[in-house]
PDB file of N, H, CA, C and O in Angstrom:
ATOM      1  N   MET A   1     171.567  82.387 132.042  1.00  0.00           N
ATOM      2  CA  MET A   1     170.755  81.462 131.230  1.00  0.00           C
ATOM      3  C   MET A   1     170.269  80.199 132.092  1.00  0.00           C
ATOM      4  O   MET A   1     171.122  79.404 132.489  1.00  0.00           O
ATOM      5  N   ALA A   2     168.967  80.009 132.376  1.00  0.00           N
ATOM      6  H   ALA A   2     168.275  80.655 132.053  1.00  0.00           H
ATOM      7  CA  ALA A   2     168.394  79.157 133.155  1.00  0.00           C
ATOM      8  C   ALA A   2     168.686  77.524 132.351  1.00  0.00           C
ATOM      9  O   ALA A   2     168.725  77.320 131.138  1.00  0.00           O
ATOM     10  N   THR A   3     168.827  76.722 133.234  1.00  0.00           N
ATOM     11  H   THR A   3     168.795  76.888 134.219  1.00  0.00           H
ATOM     12  CA  THR A   3     168.874  75.383 132.581  1.00  0.00           C
ATOM     13  C   THR A   3     167.642  74.705 133.100  1.00  0.00           C
ATOM     14  O   THR A   3     167.250  74.798 134.264  1.00  0.00           O
ATOM     15  N   THR A   4     167.028  73.976 132.096  1.00  0.00           N
ATOM     16  H   THR A   4     167.346  73.900 131.151  1.00  0.00           H
ATOM     17  CA  THR A   4     165.707  73.262 132.446  1.00  0.00           C
ATOM     18  C   THR A   4     166.213  71.976 133.157  1.00  0.00           C
ATOM     19  O   THR A   4     167.111  71.254 132.722  1.00  0.00           O
ATOM     20  N   LEU A   5     165.531  71.789 134.286  1.00  0.00           N
ATOM     21  H   LEU A   5     164.802  72.376 134.639  1.00  0.00           H
ATOM     22  CA  LEU A   5     165.654  70.434 135.150  1.00  0.00           C
ATOM     23  C   LEU A   5     164.863  69.499 134.406  1.00  0.00           C
ATOM     24  O   LEU A   5     163.819  69.761 133.809  1.00  0.00           O
ATOM     25  N   VAL A   6     165.580  68.112 134.504  1.00  0.00           N
ATOM     26  H   VAL A   6     166.428  67.899 134.988  1.00  0.00           H
ATOM     27  CA  VAL A   6     164.822  66.801 134.248  1.00  0.00           C
ATOM     28  C   VAL A   6     165.011  65.932 135.156  1.00  0.00           C
ATOM     29  O   VAL A   6     166.152  65.621 135.498  1.00  0.00           O
ATOM     30  N   ALA A   7     163.828  65.347 135.745  1.00  0.00           N
ATOM     31  H   ALA A   7     162.901  65.600 135.467  1.00  0.00           H
ATOM     32  CA  ALA A   7     163.983  64.604 137.017  1.00  0.00           C
ATOM     33  C   ALA A   7     163.158  63.382 136.771  1.00  0.00           C
ATOM     34  O   ALA A   7     162.389  63.297 135.814  1.00  0.00           O
ATOM     35  N   ARG A   8     163.346  62.383 137.710  1.00  0.00           N
ATOM     36  H   ARG A   8     163.970  62.453 138.488  1.00  0.00           H
ATOM     37  CA  ARG A   8     162.658  61.111 137.590  1.00  0.00           C
ATOM     38  C   ARG A   8     162.172  60.895 139.189  1.00  0.00           C
ATOM     39  O   ARG A   8     162.746  61.391 140.159  1.00  0.00           O
ATOM     40  N   VAL A   9     161.153  60.162 139.226  1.00  0.00           N
ATOM     41  H   VAL A   9     160.687  59.759 138.438  1.00  0.00           H
ATOM     42  CA  VAL A   9     160.762  59.733 140.703  1.00  0.00           C
ATOM     43  C   VAL A   9     161.864  59.060 141.453  1.00  0.00           C
ATOM     44  O   VAL A   9     162.490  58.244 140.777  1.00  0.00           O
ATOM     45  N   GLY A  10     162.213  59.197 142.576  1.00  0.00           N
ATOM     46  H   GLY A  10     161.704  59.860 143.125  1.00  0.00           H
ATOM     47  CA  GLY A  10     163.503  58.599 143.185  1.00  0.00           C
ATOM     48  C   GLY A  10     164.765  59.456 143.282  1.00  0.00           C
ATOM     49  O   GLY A  10     165.626  59.239 144.135  1.00  0.00           O
ATOM     50  N   ASP A  11     164.854  60.518 142.302  1.00  0.00           N
ATOM     51  H   ASP A  11     164.155  60.695 141.609  1.00  0.00           H
ATOM     52  CA  ASP A  11     165.919  61.233 142.275  1.00  0.00           C
ATOM     53  C   ASP A  11     166.003  62.236 143.444  1.00  0.00           C
ATOM     54  O   ASP A  11     164.974  62.370 144.106  1.00  0.00           O
ATOM     55  N   ARG A  12     167.104  62.969 143.793  1.00  0.00           N
ATOM     56  H   ARG A  12     167.940  62.861 143.255  1.00  0.00           H
ATOM     57  CA  ARG A  12     167.184  63.740 144.727  1.00  0.00           C
ATOM     58  C   ARG A  12     167.363  65.128 144.149  1.00  0.00           C
ATOM     59  O   ARG A  12     168.069  65.324 143.160  1.00  0.00           O
ATOM     60  N   ILE A  13     166.665  66.153 144.829  1.00  0.00           N
ATOM     61  H   ILE A  13     166.092  65.994 145.633  1.00  0.00           H
ATOM     62  CA  ILE A  13     166.844  67.609 144.415  1.00  0.00           C
ATOM     63  C   ILE A  13     167.435  68.415 145.597  1.00  0.00           C
ATOM     64  O   ILE A  13     167.014  68.323 146.750  1.00  0.00           O
ATOM     65  N   VAL A  14     168.473  69.233 145.190  1.00  0.00           N
ATOM     66  H   VAL A  14     168.815  69.308 144.254  1.00  0.00           H
ATOM     67  CA  VAL A  14     169.200  70.034 146.085  1.00  0.00           C
ATOM     68  C   VAL A  14     168.988  71.435 145.683  1.00  0.00           C
ATOM     69  O   VAL A  14     169.077  71.749 144.496  1.00  0.00           O
ATOM     70  N   VAL A  15     168.689  72.370 146.678  1.00  0.00           N
ATOM     71  H   VAL A  15     168.616  72.115 147.643  1.00  0.00           H
ATOM     72  CA  VAL A  15     168.572  73.585 146.521  1.00  0.00           C
ATOM     73  C   VAL A  15     169.708  74.408 147.387  1.00  0.00           C
ATOM     74  O   VAL A  15     169.740  74.408 148.618  1.00  0.00           O
ATOM     75  N   ARG A  16     170.586  75.073 146.582  1.00  0.00           N
ATOM     76  H   ARG A  16     170.560  75.074 145.582  1.00  0.00           H
ATOM     77  CA  ARG A  16     171.569  75.874 147.279  1.00  0.00           C
ATOM     78  C   ARG A  16     171.025  76.904 148.434  1.00  0.00           C
ATOM     79  O   ARG A  16     169.926  77.449 148.331  1.00  0.00           O
ATOM     80  N   GLY A  17     171.865  77.104 149.491  1.00  0.00           N
ATOM     81  H   GLY A  17     172.758  76.662 149.575  1.00  0.00           H
ATOM     82  CA  GLY A  17     171.458  78.106 150.522  1.00  0.00           C
ATOM     83  C   GLY A  17     171.590  79.476 149.832  1.00  0.00           C
ATOM     84  O   GLY A  17     172.434  79.674 148.958  1.00  0.00           O
ATOM     85  N   PRO A  18     170.775  80.359 150.232  1.00  0.00           N
ATOM     86  CA  PRO A  18     170.703  81.613 149.624  1.00  0.00           C
ATOM     87  C   PRO A  18     171.826  82.586 149.778  1.00  0.00           C
ATOM     88  O   PRO A  18     172.037  83.542 149.033  1.00  0.00           O
ATOM     89  N   HIS A  19     172.620  82.190 150.969  1.00  0.00           N
ATOM     90  H   HIS A  19     172.448  81.412 151.575  1.00  0.00           H
ATOM     91  CA  HIS A  19     173.887  83.081 151.293  1.00  0.00           C
ATOM     92  C   HIS A  19     175.111  82.107 151.474  1.00  0.00           C
ATOM     93  O   HIS A  19     174.972  80.929 151.802  1.00  0.00           O
ATOM     94  N   VAL A  20     176.240  82.670 151.245  1.00  0.00           N
ATOM     95  H   VAL A  20     176.353  83.627 150.978  1.00  0.00           H
ATOM     96  CA  VAL A  20     177.420  81.846 151.487  1.00  0.00           C
ATOM     97  C   VAL A  20     177.292  81.426 152.997  1.00  0.00           C
ATOM     98  O   VAL A  20     176.920  82.228 153.853  1.00  0.00           O
ATOM     99  N   GLY A  21     177.643  80.040 153.290  1.00  0.00           N
ATOM    100  H   GLY A  21     177.945  79.388 152.594  1.00  0.00           H
ATOM    101  CA  GLY A  21     177.421  79.544 154.498  1.00  0.00           C
ATOM    102  C   GLY A  21     176.220  79.049 155.047  1.00  0.00           C
ATOM    103  O   GLY A  21     176.197  78.426 156.108  1.00  0.00           O
ATOM    104  N   ASP A  22     174.983  79.359 154.210  1.00  0.00           N
ATOM    105  H   ASP A  22     175.001  79.866 153.348  1.00  0.00           H
ATOM    106  CA  ASP A  22     173.791  78.783 154.653  1.00  0.00           C
ATOM    107  C   ASP A  22     173.693  77.238 154.122  1.00  0.00           C
ATOM    108  O   ASP A  22     174.304  76.898 153.109  1.00  0.00           O
ATOM    109  N   PRO A  23     172.989  76.439 154.776  1.00  0.00           N
ATOM    110  CA  PRO A  23     173.002  75.150 154.463  1.00  0.00           C
ATOM    111  C   PRO A  23     172.079  74.854 153.246  1.00  0.00           C
ATOM    112  O   PRO A  23     171.055  75.521 153.100  1.00  0.00           O
ATOM    113  N   ASP A  24     172.395  73.925 152.416  1.00  0.00           N
ATOM    114  H   ASP A  24     173.226  73.383 152.535  1.00  0.00           H
ATOM    115  CA  ASP A  24     171.472  73.476 151.335  1.00  0.00           C
ATOM    116  C   ASP A  24     170.259  72.744 151.874  1.00  0.00           C
ATOM    117  O   ASP A  24     170.232  72.321 153.029  1.00  0.00           O
ATOM    118  N   ARG A  25     169.254  72.600 151.018  1.00  0.00           N
ATOM    119  H   ARG A  25     169.276  72.944 150.079  1.00  0.00           H
ATOM    120  CA  ARG A  25     168.059  71.853 151.338  1.00  0.00           C
ATOM    121  C   ARG A  25     167.976  70.975 150.333  1.00  0.00           C
ATOM    122  O   ARG A  25     168.325  71.312 149.202  1.00  0.00           O
ATOM    123  N   SER A  26     167.468  69.631 150.620  1.00  0.00           N
ATOM    124  H   SER A  26     167.184  69.357 151.539  1.00  0.00           H
ATOM    125  CA  SER A  26     167.512  68.424 149.699  1.00  0.00           C
ATOM    126  C   SER A  26     166.218  67.592 150.185  1.00  0.00           C
ATOM    127  O   SER A  26     165.734  67.632 151.316  1.00  0.00           O
ATOM    128  N   GLY A  27     165.860  66.992 149.324  1.00  0.00           N
ATOM    129  H   GLY A  27     166.254  66.960 148.405  1.00  0.00           H
ATOM    130  CA  GLY A  27     164.734  65.992 149.469  1.00  0.00           C
ATOM    131  C   GLY A  27     164.698  65.060 148.395  1.00  0.00           C
ATOM    132  O   GLY A  27     165.566  65.150 147.526  1.00  0.00           O
ATOM    133  N   ARG A  28     163.646  63.997 148.309  1.00  0.00           N
ATOM    134  H   ARG A  28     162.941  63.924 149.014  1.00  0.00           H
ATOM    135  CA  ARG A  28     163.472  63.040 147.486  1.00  0.00           C
ATOM    136  C   ARG A  28     162.394  63.578 146.521  1.00  0.00           C
ATOM    137  O   ARG A  28     161.596  64.356 147.045  1.00  0.00           O
ATOM    138  N   ILE A  29     162.214  63.303 145.164  1.00  0.00           N
ATOM    139  H   ILE A  29     162.862  62.671 144.738  1.00  0.00           H
ATOM    140  CA  ILE A  29     161.209  63.482 144.292  1.00  0.00           C
ATOM    141  C   ILE A  29     160.284  62.291 144.354  1.00  0.00           C
ATOM    142  O   ILE A  29     160.588  61.136 144.060  1.00  0.00           O
ATOM    143  N   ASP A  30     159.194  62.698 144.746  1.00  0.00           N
ATOM    144  H   ASP A  30     158.946  63.637 144.985  1.00  0.00           H
ATOM    145  CA  ASP A  30     157.980  61.708 144.810  1.00  0.00           C
ATOM    146  C   ASP A  30     157.222  61.559 143.742  1.00  0.00           C
ATOM    147  O   ASP A  30     156.678  60.497 143.437  1.00  0.00           O
ATOM    148  N   GLU A  31     157.128  62.795 143.002  1.00  0.00           N
ATOM    149  H   GLU A  31     157.570  63.657 143.249  1.00  0.00           H
ATOM    150  CA  GLU A  31     156.065  62.772 141.886  1.00  0.00           C
ATOM    151  C   GLU A  31     156.681  63.749 140.821  1.00  0.00           C
ATOM    152  O   GLU A  31     157.091  64.870 141.125  1.00  0.00           O
ATOM    153  N   VAL A  32     156.715  63.224 139.522  1.00  0.00           N
ATOM    154  H   VAL A  32     156.382  62.314 139.275  1.00  0.00           H
ATOM    155  CA  VAL A  32     157.038  64.342 138.338  1.00  0.00           C
ATOM    156  C   VAL A  32     155.712  64.412 137.561  1.00  0.00           C
ATOM    157  O   VAL A  32     155.119  63.451 137.071  1.00  0.00           O
ATOM    158  N   ARG A  33     155.331  65.741 137.529  1.00  0.00           N
ATOM    159  H   ARG A  33     155.813  66.522 137.927  1.00  0.00           H
ATOM    160  CA  ARG A  33     154.029  66.009 136.945  1.00  0.00           C
ATOM    161  C   ARG A  33     153.917  65.984 135.354  1.00  0.00           C
ATOM    162  O   ARG A  33     152.842  65.973 134.756  1.00  0.00           O
ATOM    163  N   HIS A  34     155.198  65.976 134.739  1.00  0.00           N
ATOM    164  H   HIS A  34     156.072  65.985 135.225  1.00  0.00           H
ATOM    165  CA  HIS A  34     155.155  66.004 133.183  1.00  0.00           C
ATOM    166  C   HIS A  34     156.009  64.780 132.725  1.00  0.00           C
ATOM    167  O   HIS A  34     156.953  64.316 133.365  1.00  0.00           O
ATOM    168  N   ASP A  35     155.560  64.338 131.567  1.00  0.00           N
ATOM    169  H   ASP A  35     154.793  64.715 131.047  1.00  0.00           H
ATOM    170  CA  ASP A  35     156.306  63.125 130.927  1.00  0.00           C
ATOM    171  C   ASP A  35     157.646  63.567 130.502  1.00  0.00           C
ATOM    172  O   ASP A  35     158.463  62.671 130.291  1.00  0.00           O
ATOM    173  N   ASP A  36     157.982  64.677 130.354  1.00  0.00           N
ATOM    174  H   ASP A  36     157.318  65.405 130.525  1.00  0.00           H
ATOM    175  CA  ASP A  36     159.473  64.974 129.855  1.00  0.00           C
ATOM    176  C   ASP A  36     160.483  65.198 131.076  1.00  0.00           C
ATOM    177  O   ASP A  36     161.680  65.451 130.944  1.00  0.00           O
ATOM    178  N   GLY A  37     159.808  65.065 132.263  1.00  0.00           N
ATOM    179  H   GLY A  37     158.835  64.859 132.370  1.00  0.00           H
ATOM    180  CA  GLY A  37     160.528  65.308 133.579  1.00  0.00           C
ATOM    181  C   GLY A  37     160.743  66.616 134.039  1.00  0.00           C
ATOM    182  O   GLY A  37     161.462  66.832 135.015  1.00  0.00           O
ATOM    183  N   SER A  38     160.095  67.636 133.323  1.00  0.00           N
ATOM    184  H   SER A  38     159.511  67.461 132.530  1.00  0.00           H
ATOM    185  CA  SER A  38     160.328  68.858 133.730  1.00  0.00           C
ATOM    186  C   SER A  38     159.424  69.337 135.112  1.00  0.00           C
ATOM    187  O   SER A  38     158.540  68.541 135.429  1.00  0.00           O
ATOM    188  N   PRO A  39     159.532  70.256 135.748  1.00  0.00           N
ATOM    189  CA  PRO A  39     158.975  70.762 136.924  1.00  0.00           C
ATOM    190  C   PRO A  39     157.464  71.096 136.635  1.00  0.00           C
ATOM    191  O   PRO A  39     157.112  71.342 135.482  1.00  0.00           O
ATOM    192  N   PRO A  40     156.710  71.104 137.522  1.00  0.00           N
ATOM    193  CA  PRO A  40     157.067  70.917 139.014  1.00  0.00           C
ATOM    194  C   PRO A  40     157.177  69.558 139.560  1.00  0.00           C
ATOM    195  O   PRO A  40     156.833  68.604 138.861  1.00  0.00           O
ATOM    196  N   TYR A  41     157.648  69.380 140.808  1.00  0.00           N
ATOM    197  H   TYR A  41     157.927  70.155 141.376  1.00  0.00           H
ATOM    198  CA  TYR A  41     157.672  68.158 141.337  1.00  0.00           C
ATOM    199  C   TYR A  41     157.197  68.179 142.736  1.00  0.00           C
ATOM    200  O   TYR A  41     157.308  69.198 143.417  1.00  0.00           O
ATOM    201  N   VAL A  42     156.589  66.923 143.256  1.00  0.00           N
ATOM    202  H   VAL A  42     156.498  66.095 142.703  1.00  0.00           H
ATOM    203  CA  VAL A  42     156.222  66.778 144.470  1.00  0.00           C
ATOM    204  C   VAL A  42     157.499  66.354 145.253  1.00  0.00           C
ATOM    205  O   VAL A  42     158.102  65.360 144.848  1.00  0.00           O
ATOM    206  N   VAL A  43     158.000  67.091 146.444  1.00  0.00           N
ATOM    207  H   VAL A  43     157.510  67.898 146.773  1.00  0.00           H
ATOM    208  CA  VAL A  43     159.179  66.584 147.014  1.00  0.00           C
ATOM    209  C   VAL A  43     158.980  66.306 148.409  1.00  0.00           C
ATOM    210  O   VAL A  43     158.359  67.048 149.171  1.00  0.00           O
ATOM    211  N   SER A  44     159.569  65.121 148.754  1.00  0.00           N
ATOM    212  H   SER A  44     160.073  64.518 148.135  1.00  0.00           H
ATOM    213  CA  SER A  44     159.669  64.953 150.478  1.00  0.00           C
ATOM    214  C   SER A  44     160.932  65.338 150.882  1.00  0.00           C
ATOM    215  O   SER A  44     161.922  64.621 150.732  1.00  0.00           O
ATOM    216  N   TRP A  45     160.953  66.782 151.547  1.00  0.00           N
ATOM    217  H   TRP A  45     160.149  67.364 151.668  1.00  0.00           H
ATOM    218  CA  TRP A  45     162.186  67.276 152.064  1.00  0.00           C
ATOM    219  C   TRP A  45     162.642  66.464 153.150  1.00  0.00           C
ATOM    220  O   TRP A  45     161.898  65.724 153.794  1.00  0.00           O
ATOM    221  N   ASP A  46     163.950  66.617 153.365  1.00  0.00           N
ATOM    222  H   ASP A  46     164.554  67.218 152.842  1.00  0.00           H
ATOM    223  CA  ASP A  46     164.807  65.857 154.438  1.00  0.00           C
ATOM    224  C   ASP A  46     164.193  66.367 155.782  1.00  0.00           C
ATOM    225  O   ASP A  46     164.174  65.572 156.722  1.00  0.00           O
ATOM    226  N   ASP A  47     163.646  67.736 155.969  1.00  0.00           N
ATOM    227  H   ASP A  47     163.662  68.382 155.206  1.00  0.00           H
ATOM    228  CA  ASP A  47     163.139  68.103 157.154  1.00  0.00           C
ATOM    229  C   ASP A  47     161.740  67.441 157.541  1.00  0.00           C
ATOM    230  O   ASP A  47     161.152  67.814 158.557  1.00  0.00           O
ATOM    231  N   GLY A  48     161.234  66.477 156.730  1.00  0.00           N
ATOM    232  H   GLY A  48     161.711  66.175 155.905  1.00  0.00           H
ATOM    233  CA  GLY A  48     159.774  65.981 156.931  1.00  0.00           C
ATOM    234  C   GLY A  48     158.853  66.734 156.245  1.00  0.00           C
ATOM    235  O   GLY A  48     157.699  66.331 156.397  1.00  0.00           O
ATOM    236  N   HIS A  49     158.985  67.687 155.547  1.00  0.00           N
ATOM    237  H   HIS A  49     159.922  68.014 155.424  1.00  0.00           H
ATOM    238  CA  HIS A  49     157.983  68.451 154.831  1.00  0.00           C
ATOM    239  C   HIS A  49     157.564  67.881 153.545  1.00  0.00           C
ATOM    240  O   HIS A  49     158.488  67.342 152.936  1.00  0.00           O
ATOM    241  N   GLN A  50     156.607  67.859 153.063  1.00  0.00           N
ATOM    242  H   GLN A  50     155.856  68.297 153.558  1.00  0.00           H
ATOM    243  CA  GLN A  50     156.187  67.517 151.551  1.00  0.00           C
ATOM    244  C   GLN A  50     155.365  68.374 150.898  1.00  0.00           C
ATOM    245  O   GLN A  50     154.330  68.772 151.433  1.00  0.00           O
ATOM    246  N   GLY A  51     155.751  68.767 149.623  1.00  0.00           N
ATOM    247  H   GLY A  51     156.592  68.444 149.189  1.00  0.00           H
ATOM    248  CA  GLY A  51     155.117  69.597 148.882  1.00  0.00           C
ATOM    249  C   GLY A  51     155.394  69.885 147.411  1.00  0.00           C
ATOM    250  O   GLY A  51     156.424  69.476 146.875  1.00  0.00           O
ATOM    251  N   LEU A  52     154.560  70.522 146.827  1.00  0.00           N
ATOM    252  H   LEU A  52     153.724  70.854 147.263  1.00  0.00           H
ATOM    253  CA  LEU A  52     154.899  70.734 145.206  1.00  0.00           C
ATOM    254  C   LEU A  52     155.779  71.982 145.178  1.00  0.00           C
ATOM    255  O   LEU A  52     155.551  73.064 145.719  1.00  0.00           O
ATOM    256  N   PHE A  53     156.868  71.603 144.413  1.00  0.00           N
ATOM    257  H   PHE A  53     157.053  70.724 143.974  1.00  0.00           H
ATOM    258  CA  PHE A  53     158.026  72.565 144.304  1.00  0.00           C
ATOM    259  C   PHE A  53     158.314  72.775 142.813  1.00  0.00           C
ATOM    260  O   PHE A  53     158.364  71.930 141.920  1.00  0.00           O
ATOM    261  N   PHE A  54     158.501  74.172 142.751  1.00  0.00           N
ATOM    262  H   PHE A  54     158.460  74.859 143.477  1.00  0.00           H
ATOM    263  CA  PHE A  54     158.981  74.806 141.339  1.00  0.00           C
ATOM    264  C   PHE A  54     160.241  75.287 141.412  1.00  0.00           C
ATOM    265  O   PHE A  54     160.388  76.475 141.697  1.00  0.00           O
ATOM    266  N   PRO A  55     161.255  74.540 141.194  1.00  0.00           N
ATOM    267  CA  PRO A  55     162.725  74.968 141.256  1.00  0.00           C
ATOM    268  C   PRO A  55     163.127  76.219 140.622  1.00  0.00           C
ATOM    269  O   PRO A  55     162.613  76.662 139.595  1.00  0.00           O
ATOM    270  N   GLY A  56     164.044  76.752 141.264  1.00  0.00           N
ATOM    271  H   GLY A  56     164.461  76.393 142.098  1.00  0.00           H
ATOM    272  CA  GLY A  56     164.741  77.994 140.542  1.00  0.00           C
ATOM    273  C   GLY A  56     165.996  77.662 140.126  1.00  0.00           C
ATOM    274  O   GLY A  56     166.307  76.471 140.127  1.00  0.00           O
ATOM    275  N   ASP A  57     166.857  78.578 139.732  1.00  0.00           N
ATOM    276  H   ASP A  57     166.604  79.546 139.731  1.00  0.00           H
ATOM    277  CA  ASP A  57     168.057  78.576 139.163  1.00  0.00           C
ATOM    278  C   ASP A  57     169.212  78.013 140.318  1.00  0.00           C
ATOM    279  O   ASP A  57     170.330  77.659 139.944  1.00  0.00           O
ATOM    280  N   ASP A  58     168.851  77.980 141.580  1.00  0.00           N
ATOM    281  H   ASP A  58     167.942  78.268 141.883  1.00  0.00           H
ATOM    282  CA  ASP A  58     169.724  77.379 142.544  1.00  0.00           C
ATOM    283  C   ASP A  58     169.523  76.024 142.952  1.00  0.00           C
ATOM    284  O   ASP A  58     170.106  75.514 143.908  1.00  0.00           O
ATOM    285  N   ALA A  59     168.530  75.330 142.076  1.00  0.00           N
ATOM    286  H   ALA A  59     168.056  75.744 141.298  1.00  0.00           H
ATOM    287  CA  ALA A  59     168.401  73.890 142.226  1.00  0.00           C
ATOM    288  C   ALA A  59     169.034  73.062 141.267  1.00  0.00           C
ATOM    289  O   ALA A  59     169.132  73.371 140.079  1.00  0.00           O
ATOM    290  N   PHE A  60     169.527  71.862 141.838  1.00  0.00           N
ATOM    291  H   PHE A  60     169.447  71.611 142.803  1.00  0.00           H
ATOM    292  CA  PHE A  60     170.013  70.748 140.758  1.00  0.00           C
ATOM    293  C   PHE A  60     169.553  69.434 141.126  1.00  0.00           C
ATOM    294  O   PHE A  60     169.117  69.311 142.271  1.00  0.00           O
ATOM    295  N   ILE A  61     169.568  68.396 140.344  1.00  0.00           N
ATOM    296  H   ILE A  61     169.922  68.496 139.414  1.00  0.00           H
ATOM    297  CA  ILE A  61     169.096  67.198 140.500  1.00  0.00           C
ATOM    298  C   ILE A  61     170.423  66.171 140.692  1.00  0.00           C
ATOM    299  O   ILE A  61     171.445  66.179 140.006  1.00  0.00           O
ATOM    300  N   GLN A  62     170.138  65.382 141.703  1.00  0.00           N
ATOM    301  H   GLN A  62     169.308  65.376 142.260  1.00  0.00           H
ATOM    302  CA  GLN A  62     171.151  64.189 141.745  1.00  0.00           C
ATOM    303  C   GLN A  62     170.446  62.815 141.556  1.00  0.00           C
ATOM    304  O   GLN A  62     169.567  62.382 142.300  1.00  0.00           O
ATOM    305  N   ARG A  63     170.985  62.144 140.384  1.00  0.00           N
ATOM    306  H   ARG A  63     171.699  62.495 139.779  1.00  0.00           H
ATOM    307  CA  ARG A  63     170.368  60.818 140.062  1.00  0.00           C
ATOM    308  C   ARG A  63     170.432  59.923 141.081  1.00  0.00           C
ATOM    309  O   ARG A  63     171.285  60.091 141.953  1.00  0.00           O
ATOM    310  N   THR A  64     169.577  58.867 141.136  1.00  0.00           N
ATOM    311  H   THR A  64     168.884  58.730 140.427  1.00  0.00           H
ATOM    312  CA  THR A  64     169.925  57.801 141.990  1.00  0.00           C
ATOM    313  C   THR A  64     170.846  56.613 141.510  1.00  0.00           C
ATOM    314  O   THR A  64     171.236  56.559 140.344  1.00  0.00           O
ATOM    315  N   ALA A  65     171.142  55.767 142.351  1.00  0.00           N
ATOM    316  H   ALA A  65     170.825  55.811 143.298  1.00  0.00           H
ATOM    317  CA  ALA A  65     172.321  54.707 142.045  1.00  0.00           C
ATOM    318  C   ALA A  65     171.905  53.957 140.824  1.00  0.00           C
ATOM    319  O   ALA A  65     172.800  53.456 140.144  1.00  0.00           O
ATOM    320  N   ASP A  66     170.672  53.818 140.463  1.00  0.00           N
ATOM    321  H   ASP A  66     169.945  54.225 141.016  1.00  0.00           H
ATOM    322  CA  ASP A  66     170.450  53.002 139.272  1.00  0.00           C
ATOM    323  C   ASP A  66     170.578  53.748 137.866  1.00  0.00           C
ATOM    324  O   ASP A  66     170.499  53.084 136.832  1.00  0.00           O
ATOM    325  N   THR A  67     170.773  55.117 137.828  1.00  0.00           N
ATOM    326  H   THR A  67     170.837  55.656 138.668  1.00  0.00           H
ATOM    327  CA  THR A  67     170.995  55.915 136.820  1.00  0.00           C
ATOM    328  C   THR A  67     172.552  55.666 136.338  1.00  0.00           C
ATOM    329  O   THR A  67     173.510  55.641 137.110  1.00  0.00           O
ATOM    330  N   PRO A  68     172.610  55.506 135.049  1.00  0.00           N
ATOM    331  CA  PRO A  68     173.933  55.457 134.536  1.00  0.00           C
ATOM    332  C   PRO A  68     175.010  56.555 134.912  1.00  0.00           C
ATOM    333  O   PRO A  68     174.620  57.721 134.954  1.00  0.00           O
ATOM    334  N   ALA A  69     176.346  56.270 135.190  1.00  0.00           N
ATOM    335  H   ALA A  69     176.664  55.322 135.156  1.00  0.00           H
ATOM    336  CA  ALA A  69     177.094  57.131 135.989  1.00  0.00           C
ATOM    337  C   ALA A  69     177.197  58.437 135.246  1.00  0.00           C
ATOM    338  O   ALA A  69     177.238  59.483 135.893  1.00  0.00           O
ATOM    339  N   ALA A  70     177.245  58.446 133.829  1.00  0.00           N
ATOM    340  H   ALA A  70     177.211  57.596 133.304  1.00  0.00           H
ATOM    341  CA  ALA A  70     177.396  59.759 132.927  1.00  0.00           C
ATOM    342  C   ALA A  70     176.168  60.717 133.168  1.00  0.00           C
ATOM    343  O   ALA A  70     176.253  61.923 132.937  1.00  0.00           O
ATOM    344  N   ASP A  71     174.991  60.105 133.655  1.00  0.00           N
ATOM    345  H   ASP A  71     174.921  59.125 133.842  1.00  0.00           H
ATOM    346  CA  ASP A  71     173.815  60.914 133.943  1.00  0.00           C
ATOM    347  C   ASP A  71     173.507  61.219 135.117  1.00  0.00           C
ATOM    348  O   ASP A  71     172.402  61.734 135.282  1.00  0.00           O
ATOM    349  N   ARG A  72     174.261  61.028 136.118  1.00  0.00           N
ATOM    350  H   ARG A  72     175.159  60.609 135.984  1.00  0.00           H
ATOM    351  CA  ARG A  72     173.804  60.969 137.524  1.00  0.00           C
ATOM    352  C   ARG A  72     173.519  62.476 138.044  1.00  0.00           C
ATOM    353  O   ARG A  72     172.535  62.678 138.756  1.00  0.00           O
ATOM    354  N   GLU A  73     174.278  63.395 137.726  1.00  0.00           N
ATOM    355  H   GLU A  73     175.076  63.231 137.147  1.00  0.00           H
ATOM    356  CA  GLU A  73     173.989  64.745 138.015  1.00  0.00           C
ATOM    357  C   GLU A  73     173.943  65.758 137.106  1.00  0.00           C
ATOM    358  O   GLU A  73     174.923  65.960 136.389  1.00  0.00           O
ATOM    359  N   THR A  74     172.912  66.463 137.014  1.00  0.00           N
ATOM    360  H   THR A  74     172.115  66.299 137.596  1.00  0.00           H
ATOM    361  CA  THR A  74     172.762  67.681 136.101  1.00  0.00           C
ATOM    362  C   THR A  74     173.870  68.863 136.541  1.00  0.00           C
ATOM    363  O   THR A  74     174.359  68.929 137.669  1.00  0.00           O
ATOM    364  N   PRO A  75     174.134  69.667 135.581  1.00  0.00           N
ATOM    365  CA  PRO A  75     175.008  70.852 136.005  1.00  0.00           C
ATOM    366  C   PRO A  75     174.643  71.517 137.155  1.00  0.00           C
ATOM    367  O   PRO A  75     173.435  71.627 137.367  1.00  0.00           O
ATOM    368  N   ARG A  76     175.489  72.021 138.008  1.00  0.00           N
ATOM    369  H   ARG A  76     176.470  71.931 137.836  1.00  0.00           H
ATOM    370  CA  ARG A  76     174.988  73.008 139.160  1.00  0.00           C
ATOM    371  C   ARG A  76     175.108  74.422 138.696  1.00  0.00           C
ATOM    372  O   ARG A  76     175.915  74.836 137.864  1.00  0.00           O
ATOM    373  N   PRO A  77     174.123  75.171 139.394  1.00  0.00           N
ATOM    374  CA  PRO A  77     174.219  76.483 138.977  1.00  0.00           C
ATOM    375  C   PRO A  77     175.759  77.116 139.099  1.00  0.00           C
ATOM    376  O   PRO A  77     176.567  76.767 139.960  1.00  0.00           O
ATOM    377  N   GLY A  78     175.988  78.059 138.127  1.00  0.00           N
ATOM    378  H   GLY A  78     175.331  78.343 137.429  1.00  0.00           H
ATOM    379  CA  GLY A  78     177.395  78.545 138.262  1.00  0.00           C
ATOM    380  C   GLY A  78     178.349  77.684 137.821  1.00  0.00           C
ATOM    381  O   GLY A  78     179.533  77.997 137.947  1.00  0.00           O
ATOM    382  N   GLY A  79     178.010  76.578 137.289  1.00  0.00           N
ATOM    383  H   GLY A  79     177.049  76.324 137.186  1.00  0.00           H
ATOM    384  CA  GLY A  79     178.992  75.500 136.680  1.00  0.00           C
ATOM    385  C   GLY A  79     179.754  74.788 137.819  1.00  0.00           C
ATOM    386  O   GLY A  79     180.683  74.054 137.484  1.00  0.00           O
ATOM    387  N   GLY A  80     179.454  74.930 139.163  1.00  0.00           N
ATOM    388  H   GLY A  80     178.699  75.527 139.435  1.00  0.00           H
ATOM    389  CA  GLY A  80     180.120  74.302 140.228  1.00  0.00           C
ATOM    390  C   GLY A  80     179.862  72.870 140.523  1.00  0.00           C
ATOM    391  O   GLY A  80     180.445  72.317 141.455  1.00  0.00           O
TER     392      GLY A  80
END
């Protein structure tokens, strides 16, 4: 069952590598298109690219430092 992501501008998004041992991909969320924080997001990826992103089940949000500790990270896929 998919978990709906909720993000804010400035949060980080992480996408798990597709295979064991593959690197994760991450970036900063620059724009949230919906008031409820749901996707899609405009993301500045750590590799220098920017684009509109529709996350799948392999993505999770990392909150920024100003977010209360209890809300800093959404559950990771697979409960990890």
